[in-house]
C-alpha positions in Angstrom: -4.5 17.7 -29.1 -5.6 20.8 -31.2 -6.0 24.3 -29.8 -9.8 24.2 -30.0 -10.0 21.0 -27.9 -7.6 22.4 -25.3 -9.7 25.5 -25.0 -12.9 23.5 -24.7 -11.6 21.3 -21.9 -10.0 24.2 -20.1 -13.3 26.1 -20.2 -15.1 23.0 -18.9 -12.8 22.9 -15.9 -13.3 26.6 -15.2 -17.1 26.1 -15.3 -16.8 23.2 -12.9 -14.7 25.3 -10.6 -17.3 28.1 -10.5 -20.4 25.9 -10.4 -19.1 23.4 -7.8 -19.9 20.5 -10.0 -17.4 17.7 -11.0 -16.7 16.4 -14.4 -15.9 13.0 -15.9 -12.1 12.4 -16.0 -10.5 13.6 -19.2 -8.5 10.3 -19.4 -11.7 8.4 -19.8 -12.9 10.6 -22.6 -9.6 11.5 -24.3 -7.4 8.3 -24.1 -4.6 10.0 -26.0 -4.3 13.0 -23.8 -0.7 13.8 -22.9 0.8 15.6 -19.9 1.7 18.4 -22.2 -1.9 18.6 -23.4 -3.0 18.7 -19.8 -0.6 21.5 -19.0 -2.0 23.6 -21.8 -5.6 22.8 -20.6 -4.6 24.1 -17.2 -3.3 27.3 -18.7 -6.7 27.8 -20.4 -8.4 27.4 -17.1 -6.0 29.8 -15.5 -6.6 32.3 -18.4 -10.3 32.3 -17.6 -9.6 32.9 -13.9 -7.4 35.9 -14.8 -9.7 37.4 -17.4 -13.1 36.7 -15.8 -12.2 37.0 -12.1 -9.1 39.2 -12.0 -6.9 36.7 -10.3 -3.2 37.1 -10.3 -0.4 34.5 -10.1 1.4 34.6 -6.8 3.2 31.2 -6.8 3.4 27.7 -8.0 2.8 24.3 -6.4 4.0 20.7 -6.7 1.8 17.9 -5.5 1.7 14.1 -5.3 5.4 14.1 -4.2 5.3 11.6 -1.4 4.7 7.8 -1.7 1.9 7.8 0.8 0.0 10.4 -1.3 0.8 8.7 -4.6 -0.6 5.4 -3.2 -3.7 7.2 -1.9 -4.5 8.7 -5.3 -3.0 6.1 -7.6 -0.9 8.8 -9.3 2.8 7.8 -9.3 4.5 11.0 -10.4 4.3 14.6 -9.3 1.8 17.1 -10.6 2.3 20.9 -10.9 0.2 24.0 -11.1 -0.3 27.7 -10.3 -1.3 29.7 -7.1 -3.4 32.8 -7.4 -4.1 35.6 -5.0 -7.7 34.3 -4.7 -6.5 31.0 -3.2 -4.6 32.3 -0.1 -6.2 32.6 3.3 -4.6 34.0 6.5 -3.4 31.7 9.2 -6.4 30.6 11.4 -8.9 31.7 8.8 -12.4 30.3 8.4 -12.6 28.8 4.9 -16.1 28.3 3.5 -16.8 24.9 2.0 -20.2 25.4 0.3 -19.8 27.3 -2.9 -16.0 27.4 -2.6 -14.8 23.8 -2.5 -16.2 20.6 -3.9 -14.4 17.6 -2.3 -11.6 19.1 -0.2 -8.7 17.4 1.5 -6.2 19.0 3.8 -2.4 18.4 3.5 0.5 19.7 5.6 3.4 21.2 3.7 6.5 23.3 3.9 6.0 26.5 2.0 8.9 28.5 0.4 9.0 32.2 -0.4 11.5 33.2 -3.0 13.8 36.3 -3.0 15.2 35.7 -6.4 14.0 34.5 -9.8 14.7 30.9 -10.9 14.2 29.2 -14.2 15.0 25.7 -15.4 16.4 23.6 -16.8 19.4 23.0 -14.7 18.1 24.3 -11.3 19.7 22.4 -8.4 18.8 22.1 -4.7 21.6 24.5 -4.0 20.1 27.0 -6.4 16.7 26.7 -4.7 18.3 27.3 -1.3 20.1 30.3 -2.5 17.0 31.8 -4.0 14.8 31.2 -1.0 14.0 34.0 1.4 12.2 31.9 4.0 10.2 28.7 4.7 6.9 28.5 6.6 4.3 26.0 7.8 1.5 25.6 5.3 -1.9 23.9 4.8 -2.9 23.3 1.2 -6.5 22.4 0.8 -6.5 20.3 -2.4 -9.8 20.0 -4.3 -10.5 18.0 -7.5 -13.0 19.1 -10.1 -12.8 15.4 -11.3 -15.6 13.0 -10.3 -14.7 11.2 -7.0 -11.0 12.0 -7.3 -10.8 9.4 -10.1 -7.6 11.0 -11.5 -4.6 10.0 -13.5 -1.7 12.3 -13.9 -3.1 14.0 -16.9 -6.4 14.8 -15.1 -4.7 16.4 -12.1 -2.2 18.4 -14.2 -5.1 19.7 -16.3 -7.0 20.6 -13.1 -4.2 22.9 -11.9 -2.7 20.1 -9.8 -6.0 19.7 -7.9 -5.4 22.9 -6.0 -8.1 24.5 -4.0 -6.8 27.1 -1.4 -3.9 27.4 1.0 -3.0 28.8 4.4 0.4 30.0 5.4 1.6 30.1 9.0 3.0 33.3 10.4 6.4 32.0 11.3 9.0 32.5 8.5 12.5 31.2 9.0 15.8 31.0 7.1 16.0 27.4 5.6 19.7 27.5 6.0 19.2 27.1 9.7 17.4 23.8 9.4 17.9 20.3 8.2 15.0 20.2 5.8 14.7 16.5 5.3 14.5 15.9 9.0 12.0 18.7 9.8 9.1 17.0 11.7 5.5 17.8 11.1 2.5 16.9 13.4 -1.1 17.3 12.3 -4.2 17.5 14.5 -7.9 17.3 13.3 -10.5 18.6 15.6 -8.0 18.5 18.5 -7.1 14.9 18.0 -3.7 13.7 16.8 -4.0 12.7 13.1 -0.6 12.2 11.5 3.1 12.8 11.6 5.7 13.2 8.9 9.1 14.6 7.9 10.4 16.7 5.1 12.1 13.7 3.6 8.6 12.4 2.6 8.8 14.9 -0.2 11.1 13.3 -2.8 13.7 12.9 0.0 14.1 16.6 0.5 11.7 19.6 -0.1 14.6 21.3 -2.0 14.6 18.4 -4.5 10.9 18.8 -5.0 11.1 22.6 -5.6 14.1 22.1 -8.0 12.1 19.5 -9.9 9.2 22.0 -10.2 11.5 24.8 -11.4 12.9 22.5 -14.1 9.5 21.1 -15.1 8.0 24.5 -15.6 11.2 25.8 -17.1 10.7 23.3 -19.9 7.4 25.3 -20.7 9.2 28.6 -20.4 7.6 29.4 -17.0 10.0 30.9 -14.4 9.8 31.2 -10.7 9.7 34.9 -9.7 11.1 36.7 -6.6 8.3 37.0 -4.0 6.4 34.0 -5.2 5.3 31.2 -2.8 6.2 27.7 -3.8 4.3 24.8 -2.1 6.6 21.7 -2.0 4.0 18.9 -1.5 2.4 17.1 1.4 4.5 15.3 4.0 1.5 13.4 5.4 -1.6 11.6 4.0 -4.4 13.8 2.6 -7.3 14.2 5.0 -10.9 14.8 3.8 -12.5 17.8 5.5 -16.1 19.1 5.8 -17.7 22.2 7.3 -17.2 22.1 11.1 -13.7 20.6 10.9 -10.6 22.3 12.2 -7.0 21.4 11.2 -3.8 22.4 12.9 -0.2 21.5 12.0 3.1 22.2 13.7 6.4 22.4 11.8 8.6 21.6 14.8 11.0 24.2 15.8 9.4 26.7 13.5 5.7 27.3 14.0 2.1 26.3 13.3 -0.7 26.8 10.8 -4.4 26.4 11.4 -7.5 26.4 9.3 -11.2 26.1 10.2 -13.9 25.0 7.7 -17.4 26.5 7.8 
């Protein structure tokens, strides 16, 4: 795909983000689009957010890592994208839906904060663990700019991995003190038990998912940087949310995260 087309499609996604309107999937209009094309489209969208809105990169995310989420979306490999300072909300925050989100879904994750740089290829789970300052409970609110979530892998990669906003819990712990694949997560919606999962839902181990992301972005020359937050993917099914909904998750033995939609 040529540079002009990439810029055109990236700008289209940026306008959809800001207008709150969805667009026809790229994979329906551009049947030859590759994942590499999609990545460069996402960079164009990110460039607009930085230039027009003053947003700064504060982390990265991997998504569609668990089988249950892959089956829900019909996307059978992980996606990847960037986090900016405009996406983060405090624990317990009220997140406005109208004018801010289009078709949001909440997912419970394990977040990582780094204390050292990492860059693939060749990053291992041990490298990730050594570079991690702490982990914390997290809600990511995914949101697609693509009509009715009719996405293929190229659509979601182009759309910054369908990222909307995210909320980090206040508890931050050393991951070396925990068995990450067996970390249990419980999620409540409006006070009712919704779902349960374990860290192993994310590619068998959240460390595996983060290493994959480091290596995938490393192939494009993009490093992880000390201080960044890395979201490792949902351990439970995605849950649609609307104004008036409240979500709470507990990362057992560590802490909770909450988010309220208005």
